[in-house]
C-alpha positions as CSV (number, residue, x, y, z in Angstrom):
1,M,0.0,0.0,0.0
2,P,1.4,3.4,-0.9
3,E,2.6,5.7,1.9
4,V,0.6,8.8,2.7
5,R,2.2,12.0,3.7
6,R,1.6,13.0,7.3
7,G,0.1,16.4,8.1
8,A,-3.2,18.2,8.2
9,R,-4.7,19.5,5.0
10,I,-7.4,22.1,4.5
11,G,-10.2,21.6,1.9
12,I,-12.0,24.5,0.3
13,D,-15.2,24.7,-1.6
14,V,-15.5,28.1,-3.2
15,G,-19.0,29.3,-4.0
16,S,-20.3,32.6,-5.3
17,V,-22.0,33.3,-1.9
18,R,-20.3,31.0,0.6
19,I,-17.0,29.1,1.1
20,G,-16.9,25.8,2.8
21,V,-13.9,24.8,4.8
22,A,-12.8,21.3,6.0
23,R,-9.7,19.9,7.5
24,C,-8.2,16.4,8.1
25,D,-6.4,14.9,11.0
26,P,-2.6,14.9,11.0
27,S,-2.5,11.3,9.7
28,G,-4.5,12.3,6.5
29,M,-7.2,9.8,7.1
30,L,-10.5,11.6,7.8
31,A,-11.9,15.0,6.6
32,T,-14.2,16.9,8.9
33,P,-16.1,20.2,8.5
34,V,-14.7,23.4,9.9
35,A,-16.7,26.4,8.8
36,T,-18.9,28.1,6.3
37,L,-17.6,31.6,5.5
38,K,-19.6,34.3,3.8
39,R,-17.9,35.4,0.6
40,T,-17.6,39.1,0.5
41,P,-16.3,41.5,-2.2
42,R,-13.4,42.5,0.1
43,E,-12.6,38.8,0.6
44,D,-12.1,39.0,4.3
45,Q,-12.5,35.2,4.4
46,I,-9.1,34.7,2.9
47,A,-7.6,36.0,6.1
48,E,-9.9,33.6,8.0
49,I,-8.8,30.7,5.8
50,T,-5.1,31.7,6.3
51,E,-5.7,31.7,10.1
52,I,-7.2,28.2,9.8
53,V,-4.2,27.0,7.7
54,T,-1.8,28.4,10.3
55,E,-3.6,27.0,13.3
56,A,-3.8,23.5,11.7
57,E,-0.1,23.7,10.7
58,A,-1.5,22.5,7.3
59,I,0.9,21.0,4.8
60,E,-1.4,22.0,1.9
61,V,-4.7,23.5,0.9
62,V,-7.0,21.6,-1.5
63,V,-9.4,23.7,-3.5
64,G,-12.2,22.2,-5.5
65,L,-12.2,23.2,-9.2
66,P,-15.7,23.0,-10.7
67,R,-15.8,21.5,-14.2
68,S,-18.7,20.5,-16.4
69,L,-19.4,16.9,-16.9
70,S,-17.4,17.0,-20.1
71,G,-14.4,18.3,-18.2
72,A,-14.5,21.8,-19.6
73,E,-13.8,24.8,-17.4
74,G,-16.5,27.5,-17.5
75,R,-17.1,30.8,-15.7
76,A,-17.3,29.2,-12.3
77,A,-13.9,27.5,-12.8
78,K,-12.3,30.7,-13.9
79,D,-13.6,32.4,-10.7
80,V,-12.3,29.6,-8.5
81,L,-8.9,29.7,-10.3
82,A,-8.7,33.5,-9.6
83,Y,-9.7,32.9,-6.0
84,A,-7.2,30.1,-5.5
85,S,-4.5,32.3,-6.9
86,R,-5.2,35.0,-4.3
87,L,-5.4,32.3,-1.6
88,A,-2.1,30.8,-2.6
89,H,-0.4,34.2,-2.2
90,A,-2.0,34.5,1.3
91,V,-1.0,31.1,2.6
92,R,2.5,30.9,1.1
93,P,4.6,28.8,1.5
94,V,1.9,26.3,2.0
95,P,1.1,24.8,-1.4
96,V,-2.4,25.0,-2.9
97,R,-3.7,22.1,-5.1
98,L,-6.7,22.1,-7.4
99,V,-8.8,19.0,-7.6
100,D,-11.8,18.2,-9.7
101,E,-15.0,18.7,-7.7
102,R,-17.6,17.6,-10.2
103,L,-20.9,16.9,-8.5
104,T,-19.7,17.4,-4.9
105,T,-22.4,20.0,-4.2
106,V,-25.1,17.7,-5.6
107,T,-23.7,14.8,-3.5
108,A,-23.6,17.1,-0.5
109,H,-27.3,18.1,-0.9
110,Q,-28.3,14.5,-1.3
111,A,-26.4,13.4,1.8
112,L,-28.0,16.3,3.8
113,T,-31.5,15.4,2.5
114,R,-31.0,11.7,3.5
115,S,-30.0,12.9,7.0
116,G,-33.3,14.7,7.3
117,R,-32.1,18.3,6.8
118,S,-34.6,20.6,5.1
119,G,-33.6,22.7,2.1
120,R,-33.5,25.8,4.1
121,T,-31.1,24.4,6.8
122,Q,-29.0,22.8,4.1
123,R,-27.8,26.1,2.8
124,Q,-25.8,26.9,5.9
125,V,-23.8,23.6,5.9
126,V,-23.8,22.3,2.3
127,D,-20.6,24.1,1.5
128,Q,-18.9,22.5,4.5
129,V,-20.1,19.1,3.4
130,A,-18.8,19.8,-0.2
131,A,-15.4,20.8,1.3
132,V,-15.3,17.6,3.3
133,L,-16.1,15.6,0.1
134,I,-13.4,17.4,-1.9
135,L,-10.8,16.9,0.8
136,Q,-11.8,13.3,1.5
137,N,-11.6,12.4,-2.2
138,A,-8.1,14.0,-2.3
139,L,-7.0,12.0,0.7
140,D,-8.4,8.7,-0.6
141,T,-6.7,9.4,-4.0
142,E,-3.4,10.0,-2.3
143,R,-3.8,6.9,-0.2
144,G,-4.6,4.8,-3.3
145,T,-1.9,6.2,-5.6
146,G,0.8,7.4,-3.2
147,S,0.8,10.8,-5.0
148,P,-1.1,14.0,-4.0
149,A,-4.4,14.5,-5.8
150,G,-5.0,17.2,-8.3
151,T,-2.7,19.9,-9.8
152,L,-0.3,22.0,-7.9
153,L,-0.9,25.8,-8.3
154,E,2.7,26.9,-8.6
155,T,3.8,30.4,-7.6
156,D,6.6,31.8,-9.7
157,R,9.0,34.4,-8.5
158,G,6.9,37.2,-9.9
159,G,4.0,36.1,-7.6
160,E,1.7,34.8,-10.4
161,E,0.4,31.2,-10.4
162,E,0.8,28.8,-13.2
163,I,-1.1,25.6,-13.7
164,P,1.2,23.1,-15.3
């Protein structure tokens, strides 16, 4: 069985209104919800995420990248890429990885409905659940392959990110 890196990771589900945050234990086994942050034009939540990353002594941040079922990147993906770039600057030197998050919000809504939550109460936690799903999938992928999931968002010397 491939070896998994030790260290907490932070999972992020970026939405247009809210941002879900999850984290895992230091052994990299289990993702759990942390918070739902209101997304504001001033992006005060980036400072909150940076604080969570620092407190957890995270070895990386995993951001869900929304793609269409065909794998194409639309407007939402471009927004997440821009947000992940700003986040990467804020949490440096902690690396940020982008992972495919197709259908995580749908899966999160289904799980909350099965647990008995009404549609109104789901809104407050669905982003956290989506962040948990994104991070848990990344952890499971790493455990299965021995390599971190997704694509590293690299910061060059000029401060811009490149996706290889």
